[in-house]
N, C-alpha and C positions, 0 to 999 in steps of 0.2 A: 899376084892373087891376094895375099895377105891385104897389101894395102888397099885393095878395093872393098875388103870385109870390113874393115874399120869403120870407113865412113859409114856404111849401111847399118852397120849396128849402133853407131852414134846417133843416127837419124832415127832409126827405129825405136830407140831408147827415149829420144826427144818425143817422138810421137807417143810412146807410152806414158810419159810424163805429162804431157798435155792432155791426153785422155782422162788420165787418173785425177789429174788437176781440175778438168772439167767436172767429171763426177764427184771429185770430192766437195767442190764449191755447191754442187748441187744438194749433195746430201747435206753440207752445212745448212744451205739455205733452208733445206727441207725440215730439218730438226731443230731448227733455231726458231725460239719463240718470236711472233710478232711484237713490237712495240709500238705500232700504231693506235692512236686514241680514237675512241670511237665518236661518231658525231652525236652527242647526246641531245640536241634540239631535233636533229632529224628523227633519231630513236624513239623519242618520247612524240614528236610531231608537234611542239609547242617552241614558241618564243615569246619574249617580253613577259607580259602579264597574263597568259594563257597557262593554264594549269592542267598538265595531265593527270589523267583519272585512272585510277586500277580499281577493280571491283573483284575481290577475292583473288588478287594478284593477277588479274588478266587486265592488259591495258584495254581501254573504250575508247570507242570513236569520239564520243562525246568530251567536249572540255570544258572545265572550268574558268573562272577568271579570278584574277586576285586584285581587288579594289579596296582602298581605305584600310589597308593594312589586315584583310583578312579574305580568306578562299569563299567563293560562291560557286554552287553547283547548278546547272540549268533544270530546271523545275520538271520539264518532261522525262528527261533521264531520270530523276528521283522517283518521280510517278511509276515509270516502268519498271524500275529496277529494284527499289527500297521501299519506298509507301506511297502508295496510291492516294491517301487520305489528304495529302496536300492539293486544294482544291483553289485555282485561280481563276477568279471573276473577271474576265477581259474588258466586260463592259464598264464595270465599276472600280476597275484597277484595284481590285482587294483580294488578299489572301485569306482563306477560311481553312480553318481546322474543327471538325467536330470530333469531340471527346464523348464518352458515353453520357455526362450529365451539362457539359456546357460546350459551348462554342467560340473559338479563338479567332478573332479578326486581326490582319495587319495590313498596313501598305506601305508605300514607299518612305514614309516617315518615320515609321515604328522602329524603335531602337531596342537593342537588347541589352544585356547585363552590362556588356562592354563599352556602350555607349555609340556602338557602330548600327548601321542600317541591318535589320533582319533579313530584308529582302532586296534584290537590285534590280531594277528594270531598265533596259536600255533597247537600241533598235533591233537587237538580236533576238530578244526574249526575255523572259522572267526568271532571274537567279536566286537561291536560297543560301543562306550562310550556312556552315558547316555546324555551328552551335545550334541553331533553328531546328537543322534535320537531326541531329544527334539527341535533341529534347524528346523528340516524339518518334524515335526509330532504335531499333535494337542493332546497332551496329557499335563497330570500333574503329577509330581512325588514326592514322600516323600521317602527320603533314608535314611536307617539307617546301613550304612556300616562301621561305627567305633565300632559297638557294637561285642561282642564275635560271635554272630550267627548274620550273615549279612543277611539284607533283604532290597528289594525295593518294593514299591508299585506302580504301573502304572495305570493311570485310563483316559480312552478315552471314558467313559461315561459321558456325562453333564447333565444329568438329576438331577432333584433335589434329594437332600440327607437329611436324618433324623438325627439331632443332640439332643444330651441331655445332661443335666450336671448333675453331681453325686450328691446327697443330702448327701451323707457321704462316708466313707471309703468302700472299697468293693474289694473281691476277683474276678478275673477274670479267669474262669476255661475252660479246654479243652472243656467240653460239661455241657450241664445243669444239674445241681444236686451238691449237697454238697459233694458228694464223688469222683467228679471228680476232677484230680489233677490240680493245681495253674498254671496260665500261668504267670500273672501277678496282679498288684493291681491298682484300682483307687482311687484316691484321692478326697476327698470332693470339690468340685469346679470345677473338670476338666470335659472337655466337649469330648464325644465320639461321634463317628458315628454308629447310630443303624442300623444295616444290616437287621435284623429281628426281630419282635415284637411276643413273646408268652406270655401264661397266666402269668407264672411265672419268666421266665427268658428271656433276650435278647441277642442276638448275636450282638456284637459292635466290633468295631476296636478302639483302645486305641492311645492317643496320642504318647505313647511311642512304638507304630508301632507293636501291637500284637493285632490279633483276637481271640475271645473267648467268653464265656456267662460269663452274671452278673445278678444278680437276680434281677428282674423287679423294684422291692421296693426301690433298691438303687438309681434309676433315677427318677430324676424330670421332668417336663413337658418337652415334645419334639417340635421340631420347624422344619420347612423345609427351607432349602437353597441350591440355586441354585448356583453350581459353576460357575465362569466366565473365559472363555477363551480369551487369549491375543493373541493366534497364528494367524497370517495373512496367510490365505492359497493362495497358488501361482495362479494366473489368466492365465487360457489358453484361449488366444484369438484365434477364429478360422475365417478361410475366409469360406465365402458361398456367392452363387450366389444371387442375390436380385430378383430371380424367380425361380419356381422349376425346378430341373435338367431333363433333357430329354437326355439321353446319349447313344451313341452306339460303341460297341467296333468294330474296324475296323482290322481284323486279318492280319497281315504283317510278312511273314516269311521270306522273302527275299527283298532285295532293289526294285527288280522288282515290289513288290506288292503295291506299292504307287502309281503306275499308275492308280489303279483300283478307286482311290478317286473319282476322276470327275463322271463318270457314277453310282457308287453306291450311293454318296452324291445326286444325282440329284433323287433319287428315294424316299426321305425322305420327311417328314413335321415335324416341331416344334422341330427339334433337335436342341441342344444350346451347346453340347459338344460331341468331338468324341474323342475316346482313341485309337489310333494306337499302336498294340502290337510289339513296336518297340524292347524292351531290353530284352534280355534273358540272365540269369545267366550262365556262361561256365565253374565254377570252384570254389574251396573253399577259393579262394583269393581275391574275389571280382570282377573278369573279368568277362564281359558281352559282346555280340555281340549287335551292335546298327544298325538299319536299320532307322534311323532319316533322314528326309529330310527337308531342310530349305523351299523349295517351296510348300512342302505339309502344312507346318505351315501357310506360307502367304497366300495360297488359303484359308485354314480355316478361318484365322482370317479375311479376305477380305469378307467372307459368315457369321460374326458375331459368329463364332464356336470357343470355348475355346479347347485347344488340351490338353489332360490328357493323357501324354504317359504311356504305361503300362511296368512294369517290372516284368517277373515270373521267378520261379525256377524249370521250365519243364525238363532240362537238367538231364540226368541220371549222369553226371559227378560232380553234385551238391548234398551235405549232408548239409542241412539247418542247423542242429544241430552244424555242425563244421563250416560252413561258418560264422555263426552269433555269435559264443562263444567267438570271439576275439575282443576285443575292437579297436584294430589297423586295423581289416579286416572291421568292421563296420565303421569306419573313411575313411577308403579308397574308400570304396565302396559310401557311402555318398557323399563324395568330387568329385568323378566322375560323380556321377548322377547330382550333382549341377552344374557341369560343363556342363553336356549336356543341364540342363535347361537354364544357360546362352546363349551358343552357339545357339540354336535352338527356343529361345524365348517360352519356353514352359510356359503354364499356369498352370499344375499340373503334378503331378505323381500319377501313379495308382498301387498299390502293388496288385499282384494277386500270392501268394505264398501257394501253394496248395499240400496236402499230406506230410505234416511236422508230424515229430513224436513229442510225447509228450515232449520228453526230450529238443525238440527245441522253445517250448513254450515260455520258460523265457527268451530266446535271441532274439526270434522273437520280443515280444512285447517291448524288450529294443531297437532294431533296429527301431521300430516304433517310441518311444519316441525321440529319437536321430535325426531321420531324420526329425521328427516334428519340431525339433529348429530350422534346416536349412530351411525346407519350410516357417515357420512361419516369418523368418528372410527375404526371397527374396519375401514374398508375393504371394507364389504359394499354390494351393490347394493341399491336401494328401488326398487321399482316398484309402480305404482298402477293398478287397474283402474277403468276408467270406462264409463259408457254411451256410447252415439252421442249427440250434442248434441241437445238440443230444447229447446223453450220449457218451462222449468220446472225445468231440471235445471242452470241454470247457477251453483247455489250450490255444485258440486263443484270451482269455482274451478281449470279446468284451467291457465289461465294460470300461476297460482303452483305448481300440481303441476310445471308444465313448467319452473320455474326450480329448486325445491329438490330434486325427485325426480331419481333418475337415468333411468328410464324410466317413460312414460305409455302405459298399455294401451288403446285402445278395442276394446270388446266389439262388434265389427260383426256381430250377431246379433240374435236375438228381436225382429226386425222384426215377426211375427207371434208371439203367444205362447198358451200355455195359457189358456183363460178369453176370448181375444179372437176377432177375425174370423179366417176362413180365410186362409192366403197363405203366400207364401214364409218362410222363417227369415231369408233374407239374399241379397236380390236383388243385382245388381251396383249398380244406381243408389242403393240403400241404403247397401251400403258404400262406394262412392265418395263420397256425400254426408258419411257420417260420418268418412271420413279427409279431406276437404276441410274440414270445418268445423272439426274438431278442429285442424287445422294452422294454422288463424288465430290458436288461441293458445299451441301447442306446436311447438316446433322440430321439423323433420323426423329430427333426429339423435337424438331422443329417444322418437319415437314408433312403438310396436308396434301392428299390426292383427291381431287375434285373429280366427280364423275357426272356424266350427261344422263339426265332425266328425260332425254328428247332421241330422237333418231330422223332420218332422212328417207324421204321417198323420192328416189330419182326416176326422170322419165328420159328415156334414150327416144328421139324423134327419127322417123325414117330418114331425115336429112342429115342424120348423123350429130345433130345439135343435141345437148344435154342441160337439162334442168334440173332443180330439188326443191323440195319444200319441206322444211322442219316440222315434225310433228311431236308432241309429247307422247311419252310411253304410252298413256292411257289411250290418246286418239289413234295412236299407230296401230295398237293392238286392235282397236274398233273397225279400222279401215281394214286390216287384214281378214277379219271374221266376215265383215259386209261384203268384201269382194272374194270371198272363198281363196284366199290366197294361201296356198300349201307352202309351209315353212320347214325347212331341213337345216338340220346342225350343221355346222362348220366347224369341226374340230380346232383348226388351225387357228381361225379366227375367235373362237370362243364366243358363236352367235348365231342365232337362227337365220337364214336367207331364203327369201322368196320373191317372185318375180309375176307380174301380171300383164299379158297383152291387151291393149286397148286401142282404139282409134288415134289416140294422141302418140302412141309409142309404147316400147316396153318399159313398165314399171318396176323399179328394182327396190327392195328394201332389204338392208342388214339391221334385224330387229335388235332392239334394246329391250330385255325384259328381265325377271327375276334371276333367270339361270345366268345371262351373261355379266348381269350387276353383280351377282353373288361370287363369278370368277374375280371381278375387280375389287369388291371386298375382301376377298382370300389374300390379293397381292398385298393390300394395304396390312393385314395381318400378318402375313409373311414377312415383310419386310419392318413390320414393329412400328408402323407411322404414328404420328402424332393425332391423325385422325382422317375424317373424310369430309367434303364438301360437296355440295350437289347443285347444280344447275337445270332447272330452275324449280322453284317451289310451286307446285300446282299441275307440273306437267305429269306426276305420277300417279298409277293408281295406289289405293291405300295399302295394300297388301306388300307392296315394293320396300315398305319400310321394315318389315320383317328380315329382309336380307340387309337392308343399310344401316340398321343402329349398330352402335358400337358397343352397346353394354350388354350382348349376348355372347354366352360362354363360347 
């Protein structure tokens, strides 16, 4: 019996040893740190002369290039992430940068202080040198472009950073965990930037330009450090009136239209700016019609009025995205406008570019930047008309307008317009939203709200078709009286409403008059805006100016 037990026990012992050995090996494997080296090229997504780009320590999809011993970044990425003022003219292959009082130009042959090209153009696009970007942008750079896997760290976040010194040597891994591949090492005494702190692992950026994870126990006490910027931002000196603006547009569509100035202005109170619609673009080469009149300006000046002449893009022969996309054409247009300013002693220019396409946006704002330089030099006011903000017209770039232009005007009307559904031209809620949303991008000291001196009479025919006619407030009031239209106050809209049954169909009107205009003026004062603009002179009854004038207490 004993002889049988011994082999059994031996076999059992062997099994136990095998099992123990198996689990022991597994335990050793589990707790032994991996020595696998990370594939840096795959990690960064670069090889050769491609450069990985980090923005605020986040790896970007965009890649730079290393050419002629310096790094360049794609202009599209720079515009989107760092500085939108680098403008590339693809027609004339020219880089344009508008400063407050000058404009800088560069092409592929322009060299920097190092003797290397400032820009690089190839089949894949346009690239800007790091030095050029840093010269005009509030950033700090850490460049590792001499390594096998090239990378650059760009930071435009100036908030405090967390720093820590390594207590000893340690591996920096792709992810938190000892089995993750090794990216680099930290040496004892080396300082890392701590990007994220966890229980056992910290995400860090190392002195040799890598981001990865190191065991928390390898780091000593952390400290906070605020980076200091030495960048001197350009200062845009703007011109503004020393009182609230009270402006009216005077529609002039031919030279004879200037003769109506005397009668129309006599109807007003409190105006300090008149904007005649004198200039209309006629082609894509910078040509425009001019109805300017020296005697008109002199009369306005004698009455204490400034003259801000308007230029529009309403002609069907003008494609704004074409007209403004060439630097030489913008220059030509600006030179001609400034010649008009000098010839007629104008006090300002008012841009009224409407209906532009999205692709025109980048060229339009560049035109405003460049025009602002000339206006600033000549000491004249530059104002820009804008729609009420809505999804789809962000490309008008009100934020940049609010920096480079003197005044930004929000056209607080056309809530309902010809060809659309019947309704108010400018309900109080619509106006309030237009002001509030524009103020998210434009300082109140520069924002002017424009109000309508007109309304629409809508006709809803029996067949369901809708049409409308625009009437000045004075004419609309006469129409309501002549047709015995009863008007009812609509509290929510801040307007009177009335309708009339006719053979043509049901006529409806959301009336603009003293009370509704008064509510809009209350909003202008509530938001402490720079002033009011009115479209258009001659539409209003004289008594309406008691509500509009900005100089009342």
